[in-house]
Residue frames as qw, qx, qy, qz and C-alpha x, y, z in Angstrom:
[[0.370, 0.165, -0.596, -0.694, 70.00, -27.28, -64.78],
 [0.764, -0.034, 0.381, -0.520, 66.69, -29.22, -64.45],
 [0.352, -0.112, 0.915, 0.165, 66.72, -32.88, -65.28],
 [0.527, 0.325, -0.199, -0.760, 64.90, -33.48, -68.57],
 [0.099, -0.047, 0.990, 0.087, 64.44, -37.22, -68.42],
 [0.405, -0.244, -0.609, -0.637, 61.13, -38.48, -69.91],
 [0.459, -0.425, -0.763, 0.162, 60.09, -39.82, -66.50],
 [0.172, -0.319, -0.360, 0.860, 60.09, -36.24, -65.11],
 [0.190, -0.162, -0.406, -0.879, 57.51, -35.08, -67.67],
 [0.506, 0.067, 0.427, -0.746, 53.97, -34.59, -66.59],
 [0.400, 0.221, 0.886, 0.072, 51.63, -37.49, -67.57],
 [0.071, -0.189, -0.538, -0.819, 49.61, -36.80, -70.67],
 [0.449, 0.087, 0.327, -0.827, 46.12, -35.43, -70.02],
 [0.128, 0.245, 0.953, 0.125, 43.39, -38.05, -70.42],
 [0.376, -0.080, -0.191, -0.903, 40.04, -37.26, -71.81],
 [0.522, 0.062, 0.661, -0.535, 36.86, -38.56, -70.21],
 [0.186, 0.169, 0.902, 0.351, 35.11, -41.28, -72.28],
 [0.310, 0.004, -0.196, -0.930, 32.20, -40.00, -74.30],
 [0.500, -0.266, -0.766, -0.304, 29.94, -43.11, -73.92],
 [0.585, -0.629, -0.011, -0.511, 27.63, -43.37, -70.99],
 [0.090, -0.489, 0.783, -0.372, 29.30, -44.49, -67.71],
 [0.506, -0.135, -0.849, -0.068, 28.63, -48.07, -66.51],
 [0.470, -0.657, -0.558, 0.190, 28.00, -46.67, -63.03],
 [0.090, 0.594, -0.187, 0.777, 28.00, -43.39, -61.14],
 [0.619, -0.553, -0.527, 0.182, 28.10, -43.06, -57.41],
 [0.094, -0.879, 0.162, -0.438, 28.88, -40.53, -54.67],
 [0.564, 0.152, -0.638, 0.502, 31.81, -41.03, -52.33],
 [0.547, -0.720, -0.231, -0.359, 30.48, -40.94, -48.79],
 [0.249, -0.737, 0.516, -0.358, 32.07, -40.49, -45.31],
 [0.893, -0.224, 0.356, -0.159, 31.69, -44.26, -44.62],
 [0.888, 0.423, 0.012, 0.178, 34.01, -44.93, -47.59],
 [0.116, 0.887, -0.383, 0.230, 37.04, -43.21, -46.01],
 [0.757, 0.091, -0.512, 0.395, 40.32, -44.64, -44.63],
 [0.555, -0.609, -0.361, 0.437, 41.69, -43.59, -41.24],
 [0.361, -0.164, 0.085, 0.914, 43.29, -40.56, -42.85],
 [0.270, 0.611, 0.324, -0.670, 39.97, -39.29, -44.12],
 [0.253, 0.393, -0.574, -0.672, 40.56, -39.97, -47.83],
 [0.886, 0.153, -0.031, -0.436, 38.37, -42.31, -49.86],
 [0.671, -0.328, 0.664, 0.043, 39.64, -45.85, -49.31],
 [0.234, 0.444, -0.691, -0.520, 41.32, -47.31, -52.42],
 [0.134, 0.092, 0.986, -0.024, 39.54, -50.67, -51.75],
 [0.378, 0.578, 0.500, -0.523, 36.20, -48.91, -52.01],
 [0.363, 0.657, -0.287, -0.595, 37.12, -47.46, -55.40],
 [0.065, 0.265, -0.925, -0.264, 38.43, -50.85, -56.64],
 [0.263, 0.301, 0.883, -0.246, 35.10, -52.41, -55.57],
 [0.400, 0.662, 0.185, -0.606, 33.19, -49.79, -57.59],
 [0.240, 0.572, -0.618, -0.482, 35.36, -50.53, -60.58],
 [0.086, -0.042, 0.994, 0.050, 34.69, -54.26, -60.17],
 [0.401, 0.510, 0.615, -0.448, 30.88, -53.60, -60.05],
 [0.417, 0.694, -0.131, -0.572, 31.04, -51.62, -63.26],
 [0.223, 0.456, -0.789, -0.346, 33.14, -54.11, -65.13],
 [0.230, 0.091, 0.949, -0.195, 31.19, -57.02, -63.70],
 [0.491, 0.564, 0.381, -0.543, 28.02, -55.50, -65.06],
 [0.423, 0.645, -0.420, -0.478, 29.57, -55.14, -68.52],
 [0.033, 0.302, -0.948, -0.092, 30.95, -58.73, -68.32],
 [0.393, 0.255, 0.809, -0.355, 27.54, -60.15, -67.31],
 [0.546, 0.646, 0.098, -0.525, 25.87, -58.37, -70.24],
 [0.306, 0.601, -0.649, -0.352, 28.50, -59.56, -72.70],
 [0.022, 0.184, -0.982, 0.031, 28.50, -63.15, -71.42],
 [0.615, -0.234, -0.371, -0.655, 24.73, -63.17, -71.01],
 [0.844, -0.367, -0.384, -0.074, 25.05, -64.72, -67.61],
 [0.675, -0.724, 0.086, 0.110, 27.11, -65.36, -64.60],
 [0.652, 0.553, -0.292, 0.428, 30.82, -64.44, -64.56],
 [0.677, -0.681, -0.070, 0.269, 33.58, -63.95, -62.01],
 [0.131, 0.921, -0.363, 0.048, 36.56, -61.64, -61.74],
 [0.971, -0.047, -0.052, 0.228, 39.74, -63.62, -62.22],
 [0.642, -0.047, -0.017, 0.765, 42.38, -60.89, -62.45],
 [0.012, 0.992, 0.109, -0.061, 42.97, -57.19, -61.88],
 [0.745, 0.099, 0.098, 0.652, 46.12, -55.79, -63.58],
 [0.369, 0.259, 0.079, 0.889, 48.02, -52.54, -63.60],
 [0.260, -0.854, -0.450, -0.020, 45.82, -50.78, -61.03],
 [0.416, 0.148, -0.104, 0.891, 47.20, -47.21, -60.85],
 [0.169, -0.830, -0.467, 0.255, 45.85, -44.58, -58.48],
 [0.456, 0.433, 0.177, 0.757, 46.39, -41.22, -60.11],
 [0.116, -0.413, 0.099, -0.898, 44.54, -38.73, -58.00],
 [0.033, 0.149, 0.829, -0.538, 42.57, -38.88, -54.68],
 [0.289, -0.540, -0.605, -0.508, 38.80, -39.01, -54.38],
 [0.061, -0.150, 0.450, -0.878, 37.20, -36.75, -51.74],
 [0.117, 0.461, 0.809, -0.347, 34.01, -37.19, -49.75],
 [0.335, 0.678, 0.288, -0.587, 31.09, -35.87, -51.83],
 [0.079, 0.426, -0.628, -0.647, 32.78, -36.38, -55.19],
 [0.861, 0.322, 0.123, -0.373, 30.74, -38.00, -57.97],
 [0.314, -0.381, 0.817, 0.297, 32.62, -41.09, -59.25],
 [0.786, 0.468, -0.021, -0.403, 31.85, -42.22, -62.76],
 [0.463, -0.365, 0.782, 0.203, 33.27, -45.51, -64.07],
 [0.703, 0.511, -0.245, -0.430, 33.59, -46.78, -67.61],
 [0.654, -0.224, 0.711, 0.130, 34.45, -50.34, -68.67],
 [0.559, 0.627, -0.314, -0.443, 35.65, -50.82, -72.27],
 [0.956, 0.029, 0.283, 0.071, 36.19, -54.31, -73.77],
 [0.077, 0.806, -0.526, -0.260, 39.78, -54.66, -74.88],
 [0.150, 0.321, -0.922, -0.155, 40.12, -58.46, -75.29],
 [0.833, -0.015, 0.143, -0.534, 37.76, -61.32, -75.82],
 [0.039, -0.333, 0.938, 0.087, 38.72, -64.94, -75.45],
 [0.392, -0.162, -0.841, -0.335, 36.75, -68.16, -75.65],
 [0.480, -0.595, -0.640, 0.070, 35.52, -67.96, -72.04],
 [0.425, -0.521, -0.261, 0.693, 37.15, -64.77, -70.85],
 [0.236, 0.842, 0.242, 0.421, 36.89, -61.04, -71.43],
 [0.508, -0.287, -0.214, 0.783, 39.18, -58.16, -70.37],
 [0.051, 0.917, 0.338, 0.205, 38.02, -54.58, -69.79],
 [0.349, 0.231, -0.189, 0.888, 39.93, -51.35, -69.51],
 [0.317, -0.786, -0.530, 0.016, 38.20, -49.73, -66.53],
 [0.271, 0.317, -0.131, 0.899, 38.58, -46.02, -65.78],
 [0.283, -0.740, -0.561, 0.240, 37.23, -44.07, -62.76],
 [0.209, 0.450, 0.050, 0.867, 36.77, -40.35, -62.95],
 [0.238, -0.547, -0.596, 0.537, 35.81, -37.87, -60.26],
 [0.033, 0.621, 0.246, 0.744, 33.83, -34.65, -60.37],
 [0.106, -0.032, -0.557, 0.823, 33.79, -32.41, -57.29],
 [0.037, 0.602, 0.769, -0.211, 30.30, -31.92, -55.82],
 [0.052, 0.840, 0.222, -0.493, 30.44, -28.18, -56.39],
 [0.013, 0.630, -0.472, -0.617, 32.15, -28.10, -59.86],
 [0.835, 0.489, 0.016, -0.254, 32.21, -29.50, -63.43],
 [0.214, 0.699, -0.680, -0.057, 35.94, -30.26, -63.76],
 [0.989, -0.089, 0.033, -0.117, 36.61, -34.03, -64.12],
 [0.042, -0.706, 0.706, -0.034, 39.78, -35.92, -63.28],
 [0.856, 0.087, -0.504, -0.080, 40.79, -39.54, -64.06],
 [0.496, -0.692, 0.425, -0.309, 41.56, -41.02, -60.64],
 [0.483, -0.337, 0.807, 0.047, 42.43, -44.57, -61.40],
 [0.767, 0.375, -0.293, -0.431, 42.38, -47.25, -64.10],
 [0.415, -0.330, 0.848, -0.021, 43.04, -50.95, -64.36],
 [0.506, 0.148, -0.711, -0.465, 42.50, -54.05, -66.46],
 [0.617, -0.114, 0.613, -0.479, 39.81, -56.42, -65.13],
 [0.354, 0.173, -0.842, -0.368, 39.52, -59.93, -66.52],
 [0.693, -0.035, 0.418, -0.586, 36.37, -62.05, -66.11],
 [0.046, 0.064, -0.967, -0.244, 35.47, -65.66, -66.97],
 [0.671, -0.111, -0.235, -0.695, 31.94, -66.66, -68.03],
 [0.175, -0.182, 0.917, -0.309, 30.62, -69.35, -65.74],
 [0.466, -0.246, -0.725, -0.444, 27.96, -72.12, -66.17],
 [0.656, -0.583, -0.100, -0.469, 25.47, -73.03, -63.40],
 [0.916, -0.274, -0.214, 0.201, 28.00, -75.34, -61.86],
 [0.351, -0.882, 0.197, 0.243, 30.61, -72.59, -61.65],
 [0.708, -0.087, 0.476, 0.514, 32.79, -73.94, -64.48],
 [0.031, 0.467, -0.323, -0.823, 34.06, -71.76, -67.41],
 [0.582, 0.523, 0.623, -0.010, 31.73, -71.70, -70.34],
 [0.410, 0.215, 0.419, 0.781, 32.12, -70.28, -73.83],
 [0.129, 0.424, 0.148, -0.884, 31.03, -66.72, -74.47],
 [0.597, 0.624, 0.458, -0.210, 28.02, -66.18, -76.83],
 [0.609, 0.412, 0.365, 0.571, 28.88, -65.52, -80.48],
 [0.277, -0.351, -0.056, 0.893, 30.42, -62.05, -80.82],
 [0.302, 0.870, 0.386, -0.063, 28.26, -59.17, -82.03],
 [0.615, 0.359, 0.130, 0.690, 30.41, -57.16, -84.48],
 [0.023, -0.764, -0.070, -0.641, 29.20, -53.89, -82.93],
 [0.697, -0.551, -0.384, 0.250, 30.24, -54.77, -79.34],
 [0.181, 0.703, -0.267, 0.634, 31.60, -51.87, -77.29],
 [0.712, -0.465, -0.505, 0.148, 30.47, -52.72, -73.74],
 [0.228, 0.334, -0.323, 0.856, 30.94, -49.52, -71.83]]
């Protein structure tokens, strides 16, 4: 009799965000690990670029990544795949902001999309001396994707 524990259930299907992606790029052969798969560090770097762009816009200036949490690799990325990344603001502090960042792949020769990884990226706004500074007054319509 099959085990019916909740952990054995397939993960729920995610739907791709509808807003415009923060960045899109193509996975290239130079981005592979020794096994020929796209290197997880490359994908994390792309996610940091996307979230950093959103953080700089929201903070209206310099900011730095201070934490990456709950990074989960769900599916591999292959050479030639288009990788699209979204960054959605989930928490705003006095000097910090946290984004839910999702990366999705689309094969070069198809239209099907798959969520390949997601994580929470936290940034701190910095002044010219590199010290934390307050974020500008919040715009009630902020979405930052």
